[in-house]
C-alpha positions in Angstrom: -7.9 -12.1 -24.8 -5.5 -15.1 -24.8 -3.3 -13.2 -27.3 -2.9 -10.3 -24.9 -2.2 -12.6 -22.0 0.6 -14.4 -24.0 2.0 -11.0 -25.1 2.0 -9.7 -21.6 3.8 -12.8 -20.3 6.4 -12.7 -23.0 7.0 -9.0 -22.6 7.4 -9.4 -18.8 9.8 -12.3 -19.3 11.8 -10.3 -21.8 11.9 -7.3 -19.5 13.0 -9.4 -16.5 15.7 -11.0 -18.7 17.0 -7.6 -19.9 17.3 -6.2 -16.4 18.9 -9.5 -15.2 21.5 -9.3 -17.9 22.3 -5.7 -17.1 22.7 -6.6 -13.4 24.9 -9.5 -14.4 27.2 -7.2 -16.5 27.6 -4.8 -13.5 28.4 -7.6 -11.1 30.8 -9.1 -13.5 32.5 -5.7 -14.1 32.8 -5.1 -10.4 34.5 -8.5 -10.0 36.9 -7.8 -12.8 37.7 -4.4 -11.4 38.4 -5.8 -8.0 41.0 -8.1 -9.5 42.6 -5.7 -12.0 42.6 -2.4 -10.2 45.2 -3.3 -7.4 47.6 -4.6 -10.1 47.2 -1.5 -12.1 47.8 0.8 -9.1 50.8 -1.4 -8.1 52.3 -0.8 -11.6 51.6 2.9 -11.4 52.6 3.7 -7.8 54.8 0.8 -6.9 52.7 -0.3 -3.9 49.8 -2.7 -3.8 46.8 -0.8 -2.2 44.2 -2.0 0.2 41.0 -2.0 -1.9 37.3 -2.1 -0.8 34.5 -1.9 -3.3 30.9 -1.5 -2.3 28.2 -1.4 -5.0 24.5 -0.5 -4.6 21.9 -0.1 -7.3 23.3 3.1 -8.8 26.2 3.9 -6.5 29.7 2.4 -6.3 32.0 3.3 -3.4 35.7 2.5 -4.0 38.1 2.9 -1.1 41.8 2.8 -1.9 44.4 2.7 0.8 48.1 3.5 0.4 50.9 4.2 2.8 51.4 7.8 3.9 54.6 8.1 1.8 52.7 7.3 -1.4 49.9 9.7 -0.5 52.4 12.5 0.1 54.1 11.9 -3.3 51.0 11.5 -5.4 47.9 13.7 -5.1 46.2 12.4 -8.3 45.3 8.9 -7.1 41.5 9.5 -7.2 41.8 10.9 -10.8 43.9 7.9 -11.8 41.3 5.4 -10.5 38.5 7.3 -12.1 40.3 7.4 -15.5 41.0 3.7 -15.3 37.3 2.9 -14.7 36.3 5.3 -17.5 38.7 3.6 -19.9 38.2 -0.1 -19.1 34.8 -0.3 -17.4 32.5 2.3 -19.1 29.3 0.4 -17.9 30.2 1.3 -14.3 30.4 5.0 -15.1 26.6 5.2 -15.8 26.0 5.3 -12.1 27.6 7.4 -9.3 31.1 6.5 -8.4 32.6 7.7 -5.1 36.3 7.2 -4.7 37.9 7.6 -1.3 41.6 7.5 -0.7 42.8 6.6 2.8 46.0 5.9 4.7 46.7 2.2 4.9 47.8 1.4 8.5 51.0 -0.5 9.0 49.2 -3.0 11.3 47.0 -3.9 8.3 50.1 -4.3 6.1 51.7 -6.6 8.6 48.5 -8.7 8.9 48.3 -9.0 5.1 51.9 -10.1 4.6 51.9 -13.3 6.6 48.6 -14.3 5.1 50.1 -13.9 1.6 53.1 -16.0 2.6 51.0 -18.8 4.1 48.9 -18.9 0.9 52.0 -19.1 -1.2 53.3 -22.0 0.9 49.9 -23.8 0.6 50.1 -23.6 -3.2 53.5 -25.2 -3.3 
Protein backbone atom coordinates (compact mmCIF):
# COMPACT_ATOMS: atom_id res chain seq x y z
CA UNK A 1 0.00 0.00 0.00
CA UNK A 2 2.89 2.33 0.78
CA UNK A 3 4.23 1.76 -2.74
CA UNK A 4 0.99 2.95 -4.35
CA UNK A 5 0.85 6.00 -2.08
CA UNK A 6 4.41 6.96 -3.05
CA UNK A 7 3.64 6.34 -6.71
CA UNK A 8 0.52 8.48 -6.49
CA UNK A 9 2.39 11.37 -4.81
CA UNK A 10 5.23 11.25 -7.35
CA UNK A 11 2.79 11.07 -10.27
CA UNK A 12 0.80 14.02 -8.92
CA UNK A 13 3.94 16.06 -8.40
CA UNK A 14 5.15 15.28 -11.92
CA UNK A 15 1.78 16.21 -13.38
CA UNK A 16 1.66 19.50 -11.46
CA UNK A 17 5.22 20.28 -12.58
CA UNK A 18 4.35 19.54 -16.21
CA UNK A 19 1.33 21.86 -16.21
CA UNK A 20 3.28 24.51 -14.32
CA UNK A 21 6.02 24.41 -16.93
CA UNK A 22 3.49 24.68 -19.76
CA UNK A 23 1.91 27.71 -18.05
CA UNK A 24 5.34 29.27 -17.58
CA UNK A 25 6.13 28.85 -21.29
CA UNK A 26 2.85 30.54 -22.30
CA UNK A 27 3.38 33.47 -19.92
CA UNK A 28 6.99 33.83 -21.05
CA UNK A 29 5.92 33.82 -24.73
CA UNK A 30 3.21 36.42 -24.06
CA UNK A 31 5.81 38.66 -22.39
CA UNK A 32 8.22 38.27 -25.31
CA UNK A 33 5.40 38.90 -27.80
CA UNK A 34 4.39 42.07 -25.99
CA UNK A 35 7.96 43.37 -26.35
CA UNK A 36 8.71 42.27 -29.91
CA UNK A 37 5.41 42.73 -31.77
CA UNK A 38 5.34 46.57 -31.60
CA UNK A 39 8.88 46.76 -32.97
CA UNK A 40 8.03 44.35 -35.78
CA UNK A 41 4.90 46.29 -36.73
CA UNK A 42 6.86 49.54 -36.55
CA UNK A 43 9.36 48.12 -39.06
CA UNK A 44 6.59 46.86 -41.36
CA UNK A 45 4.16 49.80 -41.28
CA UNK A 46 6.35 52.69 -40.12
CA UNK A 47 4.30 53.48 -37.02
CA UNK A 48 4.50 52.08 -33.51
CA UNK A 49 1.07 50.67 -32.62
CA UNK A 50 -0.85 50.74 -29.38
CA UNK A 51 -0.85 47.14 -28.19
CA UNK A 52 -3.01 45.38 -25.60
CA UNK A 53 -2.67 41.64 -24.96
CA UNK A 54 -5.07 39.72 -22.76
CA UNK A 55 -4.58 36.00 -22.21
CA UNK A 56 -6.92 33.53 -20.52
CA UNK A 57 -6.49 29.76 -20.26
CA UNK A 58 -7.00 28.97 -23.96
CA UNK A 59 -7.83 32.35 -25.48
CA UNK A 60 -5.53 35.25 -26.33
CA UNK A 61 -6.98 38.61 -27.34
CA UNK A 62 -4.57 40.96 -29.08
CA UNK A 63 -5.69 44.51 -29.79
CA UNK A 64 -3.53 46.52 -32.16
CA UNK A 65 -4.14 50.24 -32.68
CA UNK A 66 -2.91 52.30 -35.62
CA UNK A 67 -3.73 55.73 -36.96
CA UNK A 68 -6.50 56.01 -39.53
CA UNK A 69 -3.99 56.70 -42.31
CA UNK A 70 -2.21 53.37 -41.74
CA UNK A 71 -5.51 51.50 -41.53
CA UNK A 72 -6.62 53.05 -44.83
CA UNK A 73 -3.37 52.03 -46.59
CA UNK A 74 -3.05 48.52 -45.18
CA UNK A 75 -5.91 46.08 -44.85
CA UNK A 76 -3.73 43.07 -43.99
CA UNK A 77 -2.66 44.04 -40.46
CA UNK A 78 -4.56 41.19 -38.80
CA UNK A 79 -3.00 38.67 -41.20
CA UNK A 80 0.48 40.08 -40.59
CA UNK A 81 0.09 39.78 -36.82
CA UNK A 82 -1.27 36.23 -37.09
CA UNK A 83 1.60 35.14 -39.38
CA UNK A 84 4.15 36.71 -37.02
CA UNK A 85 2.71 34.76 -34.09
CA UNK A 86 2.59 31.55 -36.15
CA UNK A 87 6.23 31.95 -37.19
CA UNK A 88 7.85 33.05 -33.91
CA UNK A 89 5.47 31.87 -31.16
CA UNK A 90 3.95 28.54 -32.27
CA UNK A 91 3.10 27.58 -28.66
CA UNK A 92 0.54 30.39 -28.58
CA UNK A 93 -1.24 29.13 -31.68
CA UNK A 94 -2.47 26.02 -29.87
CA UNK A 95 -5.22 28.11 -28.29
CA UNK A 96 -7.67 30.57 -29.82
CA UNK A 97 -6.18 33.91 -30.86
CA UNK A 98 -8.51 36.86 -31.42
CA UNK A 99 -6.90 39.82 -33.15
CA UNK A 100 -8.66 43.17 -33.19
CA UNK A 101 -7.42 46.19 -35.11
CA UNK A 102 -8.66 49.58 -33.94
CA UNK A 103 -8.06 53.25 -34.64
CA UNK A 104 -5.56 54.75 -32.23
CA UNK A 105 -6.88 58.10 -31.11
CA UNK A 106 -4.69 61.17 -31.43
CA UNK A 107 -5.30 62.02 -27.77
CA UNK A 108 -3.70 58.72 -26.79
CA UNK A 109 -0.74 59.40 -29.08
CA UNK A 110 -0.17 62.80 -27.47
CA UNK A 111 -0.42 61.29 -24.01
CA UNK A 112 2.15 58.61 -24.88
CA UNK A 113 4.67 61.00 -26.45
CA UNK A 114 5.42 63.15 -23.35
CA UNK A 115 5.71 60.03 -21.20
CA UNK A 116 8.32 58.63 -23.58
CA UNK A 117 10.26 61.91 -23.52
CA UNK A 118 10.18 62.03 -19.72
CA UNK A 119 11.42 58.45 -19.49
CA UNK A 120 14.25 59.28 -21.91
CA UNK A 121 15.25 62.27 -19.76
CA UNK A 122 15.25 60.12 -16.61
CA UNK A 123 17.60 57.62 -18.23
CA UNK A 124 20.14 60.33 -19.03
